[in-house]
N, C-alpha and C positions, 0 to 999 in steps of 0.2 A: 594616453596610459597603455603600457604593455599587458599583454593577454595574463601574465601571472598577477599583476597588480588589480586587473579588474576581478580575477578569480578570488584573490585575497579580500578586496573590499567589498565585493557583494556577498560573499560568504560571511565575512565579520558583521555585516549590517543585518542579514537575515539571522544569524546568530543571536543577536542582539535581540531581533523580534521575538523568536522563538523564547528567550529567557523571560521577556516582558510578559508574553502569552501564557507561559507556565505559571509565573507568579501569581498572575491574575486571575488565572483560573483556580489555583489552589486557594485564594483568597476566598472564593464565592462560594455558596452552597447554605443550608439551612444555618450553620453557625458561621456567620462572618468573622473572619481573621484579617486583620490589616498585613499589608504586603510586606511590611518590616519584619513582624513575626514570622510570616511565611518565609522569607528569606533567611531567617535564623535557624528555624527549624529544618531548612534543605542544607544549610551548612552543617548543623550537627547531625543529620544523616550521613552525610557526605564525609563526616569526621573531618571538617575544616574548621579548626577552633571549637571552642565551647561556648553556647550562649544561652543565657538564661530564658526559656521558653517553658510555661506551664505544661505539666504532664497532659492534660487533656488537648490541648492545641499541638502540642507534639504528635501525639498519637493520630489524632485527625489528619494532620497533614502528610505525616510519614507513612501510616498504615492504611489510610482510607481514599485520600484524595490523590496522592503522588502516585501510586503504583497505576491508578487508571489513566492519569495524565502522561507518566511515561510511557504506557502501552499505546495511547493514542498517537502520540509522537514518534513512536517506532514504528506503528502501522502506516500512518501517513507518510513517513520517510520513507518506507518501503514500496508503498503502493505508487507515490511520485516518481521514485527512480525507475520502477518497472514500466510506468506508463511513458515515461521518456525514452527508454530503451526501445518500447514496442513502435512508438510512433516515428523513432529513427528508422528501425528494423523494416517496417512495412511502407515508409515514406508517405505516411498517411497520418495525418491530424485528427482523425476520428478514431485510431487505434488506441486502445487502453490494455490494462494489465490481463483482462479476462478474455482477449480475443481469439485465443486458441484454446478455450474451455478450462483454464486453471480453476477460475472461480467455481464454473459448474461441477467441475471434479470434486474440488473442497465440498462445494454443498452437497453433493451426491453422498461422500463419505461421512460427513457430519449427521445427515437425517438417518442415513444408515445406522449410526452408531446410536442416536437418538431414539429413533423407532423400533430397530432390534438389536439392542445391546448384547443381547443372548448370542448372535451369531456372527457379529463383528469381531474379528480376531485381533483388535486392538483394544487395549486397556483405557486408551485415553481419547476423548472426543478431539483434543487438539490434532493427535496422532493421525486418527482415522482420516480427518479433512486434510492434513498435509499430505498424507500418502495418495489419497484420492486425486489432490491436485497434481502430484508429481507423476503418476501414473497416467493420467489422462493427456498431461501435456507431451510426454513422452511416445504415448500410442499415435496421437496426433501427428507429432514430428516423423513417426515409423511409418504412418499411413502415407504422409505426403512426399516422402524420400524415396528416389527411384535411380538406380545406378550411380548412388553416391552424391547425386543432387536433390536439394530442395527447393524447388521453385515457390518463390513466397506467395504467388497467386494460388498455388495448389495447398499451400500450408494454411491460407486464410479459408479457403472453401472447407478444408477438412475440420477446421477449428469451429466452423458454422454448423457443419454436419454434426459434430460431437455435442455441441451446446444445444441443439435440439434434441439429441437422445437422451442427452443426461437430463434434460428439462422434463421429458416425458417420464423417465425413470424416478424423478423427484418426486412428481406429481403421483405417481403410482405409490411410491413410499408414505406420503403425506396423508394419502387417504385410507392407508390401512396402518397409520401410526397411533390411533386410538388417543389415549390421554397425553400423550406426548407431542401432540399437535401443536400446542401453542409455543412450547419450546423449541421445537424445529423451525416454526416459522419466525418467531423473533430471532433465532440465531442467521435466518437467512435474509433479513432485515439488517443486519449489521448491529452489533451491539459492544458496548464496554462496560457494562455493569458487572459488578462482583469481580473486578479484577484483582488480582493478588501478584506480587513479586514473582512467583512462579511462572505466571503467564508472560510476563516480561521477560523472563529468562529463556523462556521457549523460542520468542520471537526476535530478541534482540541480537544474539551471536550470528543467526543467519543473515539478518540484514545486513550487519555491520560488514562481515566477510563479503558477502555477496557484493555491497554496493563498492567496496574499496576494488575488488578485481575488476569490477565494471567500468570503474575510474580509469583503471589501466588501458582499458581498451575503448576509450574515447575517440581516440583519434583514428581507429579503424571504423568506428561506426560514423564519423565524419565522411571517411572515404566511401564506404557503401551508399551515402546518400547521393553520391554521383552515379550510381547504377552499378550493377554487379559486373557487368563487362568492363566498364572502365575500372573498377577497383581491381579486377583481375589485372589489368594490363598496367597498373601502377604497383603490381606486385604484392598485392594483400592476397592472403589464403581466405579466399571468399566463403567456401562451405565450411571450414574449420571455424572462422570467425562467426558465422552466421549460428553454428550450433552452440558455441559458447555464450554467446549474447543470449540465445534463447534460454539456453539450461539455467543460466544464472538469474536472468529475469523471473523464470518460473519460479526457482528456490526462494527469491525474495518475494513473490507475490504469494506464495503458497505459505510462508511463515506468517506473513499479515494476515490472509484470510483465515487461516487456521485457529487462530486466537480470537478474531474479532468479529467474524461472518463475512457476508458479502457487503462490502461499502463501496458504492458508486461514485463515479465522478471526480474522485480525487486523483486518480491516475490519467484523467482525460482532461480535465480541466487545469489543473496547476501546472502540467509541463508546456501547455499551449501558451497560458498566460506568460510564463518564464521566458518562453522562446519569443514571446512580442517584446520583452524587456531588454533581454540581455543577448539575444540573437541565436542562430541555430548552432554554434559552436559546441559540442557536447562537453569539452573539457571545462567549460563554464556553467552549461545547461545542466548537468547531471547535478552537482553540488547544490547549487541555487534552487533547483526544483525539489531536491530531497528536502532541504531545509523549510521551504516554503510549504510542502507539502505536510510537514510534521506540525508546523503553525497552524496550517488550515483545520486540520482534523482536532487538535486541541481546541481550537475555538469552537468548530461544530459541535464537539461532546460537550463542552462546557453550556452552550445553547440547549442542547439536546436534555441535559439535567436541571436547566434553570427553572423551568416551570414547574406548577404544581403536581404534574404527573410526569414523570421521564418518558423521553421516547425513544426509540432506537435511532443512534447516530446516523445510520445509513439514511433513514427519512431525512435529516435535516441536511445532509449533504447532496441530496436529490433536489430539495426544496431550493437550495442555494446554487447549486452547480448546474443543473438544468436550465433555469431563466438565465443564468449569467453566459451560457454557452450559447443560446439562442439570441441573445445581445449581441455577442460576437458576430455570428452569423448574420443578422441582420445589417450590422455596420461593414459588414464582408472583410471581418479582421481574421476570418478562418482561411489560412493560406495552405496550400500543400508544404510539405516538409521539405 
């Protein structure tokens, strides 16, 4: 099968999985709704025909469950896409979207907005987290760049140092957060509760645009896997490509983290599993990882809200992702990119 055929077949299959997971998730909850009714309610919302659905069921699906599911799919899509790029960028299967401090920067911005709303010059928690993530990433990039070159090892070390500093800053703010402590801690665990369509509207455009442009750089990312020196001799504009990849991965990650908090393991495990299934070619790895990440986070959030008491979705992804990654390590299935 040709490369184009593999991309289309895998993407269609994973899109089908995502549709099934979305319908099943929307059907589950305190009020059980059969999948056929859920499908009709979704088609009504999308204005694809007019179907007879009771007003309570239409409201539950369209206004309560579907915004949360759509946000989970968007954030999973974003984190898996960014994780795929970061693993290829650093040529390291342990890299994830937070490796240069993006998640820590978002957490610092969000905790500051929660604990000290009077002194944060942003009117939105989402915006404060987004700006914190972007500023942190570009500060790390600036620190690691010298003479127009940005060594990957220096970038990694700068990211580790920045994460440590921001971790201390976040701890300080939490100590002085008073009654806002619980809200800040829940945000840092990753959550999708009380989601509205405006939350989806905040993250979705950045995620779509960033992913499309990253897809255009899939061949360049493949070349970078050979090493920077070989990529340079093959005619790649190495430093420019590295900057674009890092900037876009940062924007996509920031969009997801800003609306959902810090959710781990999606950007680490999903790209690695898909690499084992479809291979290292980023032309197919990027779209398949994105779709698989969307399905994974929708499924994880469904589990998070299924029990008698809802838990933050970041706890579920850690419970599932960490043992699975350890299993891969034991089986020696974790290879260099």
